[in-house]
C-alpha positions as CSV (number, residue, x, y, z in Angstrom):
1,M,-27.0,11.5,69.0
2,T,-27.5,12.1,65.3
3,I,-25.5,14.7,63.5
4,R,-27.4,16.4,60.7
5,I,-25.4,16.9,57.5
6,T,-26.2,20.2,56.0
7,W,-24.7,22.1,53.0
8,A,-23.2,24.6,55.4
9,R,-21.4,21.9,57.4
10,A,-20.3,20.2,54.3
11,I,-18.8,23.4,52.8
12,A,-17.2,24.2,56.2
13,T,-15.6,20.8,56.3
14,L,-14.2,21.2,52.8
15,V,-12.8,24.6,53.6
16,A,-11.2,23.3,56.8
17,L,-9.6,20.4,54.9
18,A,-8.3,22.9,52.2
19,L,-6.9,25.2,54.9
20,A,-5.3,22.2,56.7
21,G,-3.6,21.2,53.4
22,L,-2.3,24.7,52.8
23,L,-1.0,24.8,56.4
24,F,0.8,21.5,55.9
25,A,2.3,22.8,52.6
26,W,3.3,26.1,54.2
27,S,5.0,24.3,57.2
28,G,7.6,22.7,54.9
29,V,7.2,19.4,56.7
30,F,6.5,17.6,53.4
31,N,9.8,16.2,52.1
32,I,10.3,17.1,48.4
33,A,13.8,15.7,48.2
34,A,14.3,13.4,45.1
35,S,16.6,11.2,47.3
36,S,13.5,10.3,49.5
37,G,11.8,8.6,46.6
38,H,8.0,8.0,46.4
39,W,5.8,5.9,48.6
40,K,4.9,2.7,46.7
41,I,1.2,3.8,46.5
42,T,2.3,7.3,45.3
43,D,4.5,5.8,42.6
44,W,1.8,3.4,41.5
45,F,-0.8,6.1,41.3
46,L,1.3,8.6,39.3
47,H,2.3,5.9,36.8
48,W,-1.2,4.6,36.5
49,T,-2.5,8.2,35.9
50,M,0.3,8.8,33.3
51,R,-0.4,5.6,31.4
52,N,-4.1,6.3,31.3
53,S,-3.5,9.9,30.1
54,V,-1.0,8.8,27.4
55,R,-3.4,6.1,26.2
56,T,-6.3,8.5,25.9
57,Y,-4.5,11.5,24.3
58,A,-2.4,9.2,21.9
59,A,-5.6,7.6,20.6
60,V,-7.2,11.0,20.0
61,T,-4.4,13.2,18.8
62,A,-1.4,11.1,17.5
63,P,-1.2,10.7,13.8
64,D,-2.2,7.4,12.1
65,D,1.4,7.2,10.6
66,P,3.5,7.9,13.8
67,K,6.7,6.2,12.6
68,A,9.1,7.0,9.8
69,N,11.9,4.6,9.0
70,D,13.9,6.8,6.7
71,G,16.1,8.8,9.1
72,L,17.6,6.5,11.7
73,V,20.9,8.3,11.6
74,S,19.6,11.7,12.5
75,A,17.3,10.2,15.2
76,A,20.2,8.2,16.6
77,G,22.5,11.2,16.7
78,H,19.8,13.2,18.6
79,F,19.3,10.4,21.0
80,K,23.0,10.1,21.7
81,A,23.2,13.9,22.3
82,S,20.0,14.4,24.2
83,C,18.5,11.2,25.6
84,A,21.3,8.6,26.3
85,S,22.5,10.4,29.4
86,C,19.2,9.6,31.1
87,H,17.9,6.5,29.4
88,G,21.2,4.8,28.4
89,A,21.7,3.2,25.0
90,P,22.8,-0.1,23.6
91,G,26.2,-0.7,25.2
92,V,26.0,2.7,27.1
93,C,24.9,3.1,30.7
94,P,22.9,6.1,31.8
95,L,24.7,8.7,33.9
96,P,24.4,7.9,37.6
97,V,23.4,11.4,38.4
98,M,20.4,11.2,36.0
99,Q,19.3,7.9,37.5
100,S,19.1,9.7,40.9
101,A,16.0,11.5,39.7
102,T,12.6,10.7,41.1
103,P,11.4,8.8,39.1
104,P,14.5,7.7,37.2
105,A,14.3,7.5,33.4
106,P,13.3,4.0,32.2
107,N,15.5,1.7,30.2
108,L,13.9,2.0,26.8
109,S,15.3,-1.3,25.6
110,I,12.7,-2.8,28.0
111,N,10.2,0.0,28.4
112,A,9.6,0.7,24.7
113,R,7.9,-2.7,24.3
114,E,5.1,-1.5,26.6
115,W,3.9,1.3,24.3
116,T,2.4,1.5,20.9
117,D,3.9,3.6,18.1
118,K,1.2,6.2,18.6
119,Q,1.8,6.4,22.3
120,I,5.6,6.7,21.8
121,F,4.9,9.5,19.4
122,W,2.7,11.4,21.9
123,I,5.2,11.0,24.7
124,L,8.1,12.2,22.5
125,K,6.1,15.2,21.2
126,H,4.5,16.4,24.4
127,G,6.7,15.0,27.2
128,V,5.4,14.0,30.6
129,K,4.9,16.4,33.6
130,Y,6.7,15.7,36.9
131,T,9.1,13.2,35.4
132,G,11.8,15.3,33.7
133,M,10.7,14.0,30.3
134,P,10.6,17.2,28.1
135,G,8.4,17.8,25.1
136,W,9.9,17.9,21.6
137,A,12.0,21.1,21.4
138,A,10.8,22.2,18.0
139,K,7.3,23.1,16.9
140,G,5.9,21.7,13.7
141,R,8.6,19.0,13.4
142,D,6.5,15.9,13.5
143,D,8.9,14.5,10.8
144,E,11.6,14.5,13.4
145,V,9.4,12.9,16.0
146,R,8.4,10.1,13.6
147,R,12.0,9.3,13.0
148,M,12.6,9.1,16.7
149,V,9.6,6.8,17.1
150,A,11.2,4.4,14.6
151,F,14.6,4.6,16.5
152,V,13.1,4.0,19.9
153,R,11.0,1.1,18.5
154,L,14.3,-0.6,17.5
155,L,16.1,-0.2,20.8
156,P,14.9,-3.5,22.4
157,E,16.7,-5.5,19.6
158,M,19.5,-3.0,18.8
159,T,23.1,-4.2,19.4
160,P,25.9,-1.9,20.6
161,A,27.6,-2.3,17.3
162,T,24.5,-1.2,15.4
163,Y,24.2,1.8,17.7
164,R,27.8,2.8,17.1
165,S,27.4,2.5,13.4
166,L,24.4,4.9,13.5
167,T,26.1,7.5,15.7
168,E,29.8,7.4,14.9
169,V,32.0,8.1,11.9
170,P,35.6,6.9,12.3
171,G,38.7,8.8,11.2
172,V,37.7,12.3,12.4
173,S,39.9,13.8,15.2
174,D,38.3,17.2,15.6
175,A,35.6,16.9,18.4
176,R,33.3,19.5,16.9
177,I,33.5,18.1,13.4
178,T,33.0,14.6,14.8
179,T,29.7,15.7,16.3
180,C,28.5,17.0,13.0
181,A,30.0,14.1,11.0
182,G,27.9,11.6,13.0
183,C,24.9,12.7,11.0
184,H,26.3,14.6,8.0
185,G,29.3,12.4,7.3
186,A,33.0,13.3,7.4
187,D,32.6,14.4,3.7
188,G,29.5,16.4,4.2
189,Q,27.5,14.1,2.0
190,G,24.9,13.2,4.6
191,R,25.9,9.5,4.9
192,G,23.4,8.6,2.1
193,Q,20.4,9.3,4.4
194,P,17.3,10.6,2.6
195,D,16.6,13.2,5.3
196,M,20.1,14.6,5.4
197,P,21.2,17.5,3.2
198,V,24.5,17.5,1.3
199,L,26.7,20.2,2.9
200,G,29.7,19.9,0.7
201,G,29.9,22.8,-1.7
202,Q,27.2,24.8,0.0
203,S,27.7,28.5,0.5
204,P,29.7,29.0,3.8
205,A,27.7,32.2,4.6
206,Y,24.4,30.2,4.2
207,L,25.7,27.4,6.5
208,R,26.8,29.8,9.1
209,A,23.5,31.7,9.0
210,A,21.6,28.4,9.3
211,L,23.5,27.4,12.4
212,E,22.8,30.8,13.9
213,A,19.1,30.5,13.1
214,Y,18.8,27.0,14.6
215,A,20.7,28.2,17.7
216,T,18.4,31.1,18.3
217,G,15.1,29.4,17.4
218,K,14.5,31.3,14.1
219,R,14.5,27.9,12.4
220,Q,12.8,25.0,14.0
221,S,14.6,21.7,14.5
222,A,15.1,19.9,17.8
223,V,18.0,18.0,16.3
224,M,19.9,21.0,14.8
225,A,19.0,23.3,17.7
226,N,20.6,20.9,20.1
227,A,23.7,20.7,18.0
228,A,24.0,24.4,17.4
229,A,23.1,25.8,20.8
230,T,26.6,25.4,22.4
231,L,28.5,26.6,19.4
232,T,30.4,29.9,19.5
233,P,30.3,32.3,16.5
234,A,33.9,31.3,15.8
235,E,33.0,27.6,15.8
236,M,30.0,28.2,13.6
237,K,32.3,29.9,11.1
238,R,34.9,27.1,11.2
239,L,32.3,24.4,10.7
240,A,30.6,26.3,7.9
241,D,34.0,26.9,6.1
242,H,35.0,23.2,6.7
243,F,32.0,21.6,5.1
244,A,31.5,24.3,2.4
245,A,35.1,23.6,1.1
246,M,34.3,19.9,0.4
247,P,33.1,18.8,-3.0
248,G,29.4,18.2,-3.5
249,L,26.9,20.9,-4.5
250,G,27.0,23.1,-7.6
251,R,28.4,20.5,-9.9
252,A,25.1,19.0,-11.1
253,T,23.1,20.1,-14.1
254,P,19.3,20.4,-13.6
255,S,17.5,17.8,-15.6
256,G,14.0,16.2,-15.7
257,S,10.5,16.8,-16.9
258,T,9.6,19.8,-18.9
259,E,6.9,20.8,-16.3
260,A,9.5,20.8,-13.5
261,A,11.9,22.8,-15.7
262,K,9.2,25.4,-16.3
263,I,8.5,25.8,-12.6
264,A,12.2,26.1,-11.9
265,R,13.0,28.5,-14.6
266,E,9.8,30.5,-15.1
267,G,7.5,29.7,-12.1
268,L,3.7,29.6,-12.4
269,P,2.4,33.2,-12.8
270,K,-1.2,32.1,-12.6
271,V,-0.8,31.1,-8.9
272,Q,1.9,33.7,-8.2
273,L,4.6,31.0,-7.9
274,P,8.0,32.6,-8.6
275,A,10.8,30.7,-10.5
276,C,13.1,28.7,-8.3
277,A,16.0,30.1,-10.2
278,S,15.1,33.7,-9.2
279,C,16.6,32.9,-5.8
280,H,18.5,29.7,-6.0
281,A,21.1,30.8,-8.6
282,P,24.8,31.5,-8.5
283,G,25.6,34.7,-6.6
284,K,22.3,34.7,-4.7
285,P,22.3,34.6,-0.8
286,Y,20.2,31.4,-0.8
287,P,21.2,27.8,-0.6
288,V,22.7,26.0,-3.6
289,L,20.3,23.3,-4.8
290,A,22.1,21.8,-7.8
291,G,23.4,18.4,-6.6
292,Q,21.3,18.4,-3.4
293,R,19.6,15.2,-2.5
294,A,16.2,15.1,-4.2
295,S,14.5,13.3,-1.3
296,Y,15.7,16.0,1.1
297,I,14.3,18.8,-1.2
298,A,11.0,17.0,-1.5
299,Q,10.8,16.4,2.2
300,R,11.4,20.1,3.1
301,L,8.9,21.3,0.5
302,R,6.2,19.0,2.0
303,N,7.0,20.1,5.5
304,W,6.7,23.7,4.5
305,R,3.3,23.0,2.9
306,G,1.8,22.1,6.3
307,D,0.1,24.3,8.8
308,E,0.9,28.0,8.9
309,T,3.1,27.5,12.0
310,V,5.3,24.7,10.6
311,V,9.1,24.9,10.5
312,D,10.3,28.3,9.1
313,A,6.8,29.5,8.5
314,R,7.4,32.5,10.8
315,K,9.0,35.9,10.9
316,S,11.8,36.3,8.3
317,Q,11.5,32.6,7.2
318,A,7.9,33.0,5.9
319,T,8.8,33.0,2.2
320,M,9.3,29.3,1.6
321,P,6.1,28.0,3.3
322,V,4.1,30.4,1.0
323,I,6.0,29.3,-2.1
324,A,5.8,25.6,-1.2
325,R,2.0,25.7,-0.8
326,R,1.7,27.1,-4.4
327,I,3.6,24.2,-5.9
328,P,1.1,21.5,-7.2
329,E,1.4,18.4,-5.0
330,D,2.1,16.1,-8.0
331,M,5.0,18.3,-9.0
332,I,7.0,18.2,-5.8
333,D,8.9,15.0,-6.5
334,P,9.6,15.9,-10.2
335,L,10.7,19.4,-9.2
336,A,13.0,18.0,-6.5
337,R,14.6,15.6,-8.9
338,Y,15.0,18.4,-11.5
339,L,16.6,20.8,-9.0
340,A,18.9,18.1,-7.7
341,G,20.0,17.3,-11.3
342,R,22.6,14.7,-12.2
């Protein structure tokens, strides 16, 4: 007996299969417990699909320069606070409760070798569905992602001693200050890192406002948002007062090229660029720049010059992106050096 296959029968079969699937899901028979794990075929299929997806999207969307080696301290500090509990770190085991996830987070000292820099960048920025791996917690901060790519790339060869040197500063007893000092240094000088601002001597009101902005998402930084999110208003004030009281900013004299001096003092009226001194001067409610690290100033200006939605280019923080885009590209470094001074 021959059964004729018709469009009506094919559609009816598909509908029946769909209804059977919905009935199975509705019954609750399928075990979603993480403790039950995956079947081997399921585990293979999900990882195979994930690797194919990462390979494709990384090739198409990841930048050609996915790694930055100039900020390992900030990347290490963020890794310690946000990633080590799941992935572990050199000399540090992952938390057992995190390893009970399905699937458990991989050991990056081994797993990192399996990915290219562009693929690591894409995973860090976008995360991976159904694995517990989140996307980067700040939009427009590819600079932070690039630094984390460099840190992850080093994990397979990193010793526990090197990891501790990147994440710890000895001689600080206060737990909250210790957390900040891991990146900013016990003296607020940023541990000599080019991506770290000098905090010593900064306005305490500005530091407190910055912590509040990072905690609420008004300013975008996955690193700083994670550090500020659990702080109480009293702790923010105490930290701001602590670092502001240290020597550092405000003691330098602006110096450098005459073109940079003109921008800082007079601006460029032809392109509606105001003078830096109109806001960044004593008594103004804006950050002190004299004595700030020139590499940090230049980095922030370039980040602001990016897309309209980059860090701080929203809401009440829209001023600096507009200003930064009016500064000639070839004047960013000279201007940063001038503002930093001697």
